[in-house]
C-alpha positions as CSV (number, residue, x, y, z in Angstrom):
1,M,-0.2,0.0,0.0
2,T,1.3,3.4,-0.9
3,S,0.3,6.7,0.5
4,S,1.0,10.3,-0.8
5,A,2.0,13.1,1.3
6,P,-0.2,16.6,1.2
7,P,1.3,19.0,-1.1
8,P,3.4,22.0,0.3
9,P,1.4,24.9,1.7
10,G,-0.1,26.8,-1.3
11,R,-3.1,27.6,-3.5
12,Y,-4.4,24.7,-5.7
13,P,-7.6,24.2,-8.1
14,D,-10.4,22.0,-6.6
15,E,-10.4,18.3,-7.9
16,V,-14.0,18.8,-9.0
17,N,-14.5,22.3,-9.5
18,P,-11.4,23.9,-11.0
19,D,-13.0,27.6,-10.8
20,Q,-13.3,26.9,-6.8
21,P,-9.7,27.0,-5.7
22,H,-8.6,25.8,-2.0
23,R,-5.2,26.0,-0.3
24,W,-3.4,23.6,1.9
25,D,-2.1,24.9,5.5
26,D,0.4,22.4,6.4
27,E,-1.7,19.3,6.3
28,T,-5.1,20.7,6.5
29,R,-7.3,21.4,3.2
30,I,-8.9,24.8,3.6
31,P,-11.6,26.3,1.1
32,E,-10.7,29.5,0.1
33,R,-13.0,32.5,1.3
34,R,-15.2,33.3,-1.7
35,S,-15.8,36.8,-3.1
36,P,-19.5,37.7,-2.3
37,G,-20.3,38.3,-5.8
38,R,-19.5,34.6,-6.9
39,S,-22.5,32.4,-7.5
40,Y,-21.3,28.8,-6.8
41,G,-22.7,27.3,-3.6
42,G,-20.6,28.1,-0.2
43,T,-20.6,26.4,3.2
44,L,-20.9,27.7,6.6
45,F,-17.1,28.2,6.8
46,T,-16.6,29.9,3.3
47,E,-19.7,32.2,3.2
48,P,-18.6,35.8,4.0
49,V,-22.3,36.5,5.2
50,L,-24.7,34.1,7.1
51,V,-28.4,34.8,7.8
52,V,-29.6,32.7,10.7
53,S,-33.3,32.4,11.2
54,R,-34.9,32.9,14.5
55,R,-38.0,30.5,13.5
56,P,-37.5,27.0,14.1
57,E,-38.4,24.4,11.7
58,I,-38.9,20.7,13.0
59,F,-36.6,18.2,11.3
60,E,-36.9,14.7,12.6
61,T,-37.4,15.2,16.5
62,A,-35.4,18.5,16.9
63,E,-35.9,22.1,16.4
64,E,-33.7,23.5,13.7
65,Y,-32.9,27.1,12.8
66,G,-32.0,27.5,9.1
67,V,-28.9,29.3,8.1
68,F,-28.6,30.8,4.7
69,D,-26.3,32.9,2.6
70,Q,-27.1,36.3,1.4
71,N,-28.8,35.2,-1.6
72,G,-31.0,33.0,0.6
73,A,-29.6,29.6,-0.3
74,R,-29.7,27.3,2.6
75,V,-26.1,26.4,3.8
76,G,-26.7,24.8,7.1
77,G,-28.7,25.0,10.3
78,V,-28.4,24.9,14.2
79,A,-30.6,22.0,15.9
80,D,-31.6,22.1,19.6
81,V,-31.2,18.3,20.1
82,S,-31.9,18.5,24.1
83,P,-34.5,16.1,25.0
84,G,-38.0,17.4,23.9
85,F,-39.6,17.6,27.4
86,L,-36.6,19.9,28.5
87,R,-36.8,22.2,25.5
88,K,-40.5,22.7,26.4
89,A,-39.7,23.2,30.2
90,V,-37.2,25.8,29.3
91,R,-39.4,27.7,26.8
92,W,-42.2,28.1,29.7
93,L,-39.9,28.3,32.7
94,P,-36.7,30.2,31.3
95,K,-35.1,30.7,34.9
96,Y,-34.8,26.9,35.2
97,D,-32.7,26.7,32.1
98,Q,-29.4,26.7,34.2
99,Y,-30.5,23.4,35.7
100,V,-30.8,21.9,32.4
101,T,-27.9,20.5,30.0
102,R,-28.5,22.2,26.8
103,K,-27.3,20.4,23.5
104,F,-27.1,22.1,20.0
105,E,-25.7,20.7,16.7
106,V,-24.2,22.8,13.9
107,R,-25.4,21.2,10.8
108,D,-24.3,21.5,6.9
109,A,-26.8,22.0,4.1
110,N,-27.4,18.1,3.9
111,H,-28.1,18.1,7.8
112,S,-25.0,16.4,8.7
113,T,-23.5,17.6,12.1
114,V,-20.3,19.4,11.7
115,L,-19.9,21.0,15.3
116,K,-21.8,20.4,18.6
117,V,-22.1,22.9,21.4
118,A,-23.1,21.8,24.9
119,R,-23.8,23.8,28.1
120,P,-23.5,21.8,31.2
121,A,-26.1,22.0,33.7
122,K,-25.5,23.5,37.3
123,D,-22.4,25.1,36.3
124,P,-21.9,28.1,38.5
125,R,-19.9,29.8,35.6
126,P,-22.0,29.9,32.2
127,R,-19.6,28.0,29.8
128,F,-20.3,26.2,26.6
129,L,-18.2,23.1,25.3
130,V,-17.5,23.1,21.7
131,T,-16.7,19.7,20.0
132,R,-16.4,18.4,16.5
133,A,-19.2,16.0,15.0
134,D,-17.4,13.0,16.8
135,E,-17.3,14.9,19.9
136,T,-13.4,15.6,19.7
137,P,-12.8,18.8,22.0
138,I,-12.0,21.9,20.4
139,G,-12.5,24.6,23.2
140,E,-14.8,26.3,25.5
141,I,-16.8,29.5,25.5
142,L,-16.7,31.1,28.9
143,R,-18.4,34.1,30.3
144,E,-16.0,36.7,32.1
145,P,-17.7,37.4,35.5
146,A,-15.9,40.8,35.7
147,A,-17.5,41.9,32.6
148,G,-21.0,41.2,33.8
149,N,-23.1,40.0,30.8
150,S,-21.1,41.8,28.2
151,R,-18.1,39.4,27.4
152,F,-17.3,36.0,26.6
153,T,-13.9,34.3,25.9
154,F,-12.9,31.4,23.7
155,V,-10.6,29.1,25.5
156,V,-8.6,26.4,23.6
157,G,-6.0,24.2,25.3
158,G,-5.8,26.5,28.4
159,S,-5.1,29.6,26.0
160,T,-7.7,32.6,25.3
161,I,-7.8,32.6,21.6
162,G,-10.7,35.3,21.3
163,T,-13.4,37.4,22.8
164,V,-17.0,38.0,22.2
165,I,-18.3,41.6,23.3
166,A,-21.9,42.9,23.2
167,A,-23.3,46.1,24.7
168,D,-26.8,44.4,24.5
169,W,-27.3,40.8,23.4
170,R,-30.8,40.9,22.3
171,T,-30.6,44.3,20.3
172,G,-27.0,45.5,19.9
173,D,-24.3,44.4,17.6
174,I,-22.0,41.8,18.8
175,A,-18.2,41.9,17.9
176,I,-15.9,38.8,18.0
177,K,-12.0,39.7,18.2
178,N,-9.0,37.2,17.9
179,Q,-6.1,36.9,20.5
180,A,-4.6,40.2,18.8
181,N,-7.8,42.0,19.6
182,A,-8.6,42.5,15.9
183,E,-12.1,42.2,14.8
184,V,-12.9,39.0,12.9
185,A,-16.5,38.6,12.9
186,R,-19.7,40.7,13.7
187,V,-23.3,39.9,14.5
188,R,-26.1,42.3,13.7
189,Q,-29.7,42.8,13.0
190,P,-31.0,43.3,9.4
191,P,-31.8,46.8,8.4
192,P,-35.7,47.7,8.7
193,E,-37.6,46.3,5.8
194,P,-38.3,47.2,2.9
195,A,-34.9,48.7,2.8
196,N,-33.3,45.0,2.4
197,S,-34.8,41.7,1.1
198,L,-33.5,39.8,4.4
199,P,-36.4,38.4,6.7
200,S,-36.9,40.5,9.9
201,H,-36.9,37.2,11.9
202,A,-33.2,36.7,11.3
203,Y,-29.9,38.0,12.1
204,I,-26.8,38.5,10.3
205,V,-23.3,36.8,10.8
206,E,-20.4,38.9,8.9
207,I,-17.1,36.8,8.6
208,P,-15.2,38.8,5.9
209,R,-12.0,36.7,5.8
210,Q,-11.2,32.9,6.2
211,L,-10.1,32.1,9.7
212,P,-7.7,29.6,10.8
213,E,-8.5,26.6,13.0
214,P,-9.6,26.4,16.0
215,L,-10.8,30.1,15.8
216,A,-13.1,29.4,12.7
217,S,-14.9,26.6,14.5
218,M,-15.2,28.7,17.6
219,V,-16.6,31.5,15.8
220,I,-19.1,29.4,13.8
221,A,-20.2,27.7,16.9
222,T,-20.7,30.9,18.8
223,T,-22.3,33.1,16.3
224,L,-24.7,30.5,15.1
225,T,-26.0,29.7,18.7
226,I,-26.2,33.3,19.9
227,D,-30.0,33.2,20.2
228,T,-30.3,29.4,21.2
229,A,-27.6,29.4,23.8
230,L,-25.5,32.3,24.6
231,V,-28.6,34.8,25.2
232,R,-30.6,32.4,27.0
233,A,-27.6,31.9,29.5
234,M,-27.9,35.6,30.3
235,A,-31.4,35.3,31.6
């Protein structure tokens, strides 16, 4: 049996679609960030703008919130996979949310899980565990007590690699910065209709540049669960 080593870091055409390039970063194949004007289909990790619905759909036994590109094409979803009776209990009695282990799955356009986010019950400090689909750990999203309800941090391998900062979780813009304090993503509300074609029951995630791992996964896990997980932890 023979095996081939990955090519050196650089930019290469895609094997299936030569017009859609990718690059190798050491041993990791990374799709390149697409220009917003390109028409071919994207993914959660390659679209510069994601539109996250606030209206759940029932897919199998879970509530799933659709995620779309800026042209309305579905690129994924976020599913609340906590047991059904717990979801209902929290909806009617939100103050008991802290006593319930909440579980979410970030899914691609084919409903396949790419990331998992879990908030353990009865944790004195609100935190969320981010893993890959096979539950390989990636990192944690931790609330900073000294900052009140305005700040979370990304902790990976004991090191802080990013922060989430919000003046108002429900109505204000939310900025995400990397370890160097540079903004890498932003969550905001859509402009009032009819000034735009985006639905009012949604929020917008802007990630203008391709991010390295594990920051990319932490940003996607966080921004797509702002409503379903982080905001509820503030109640």
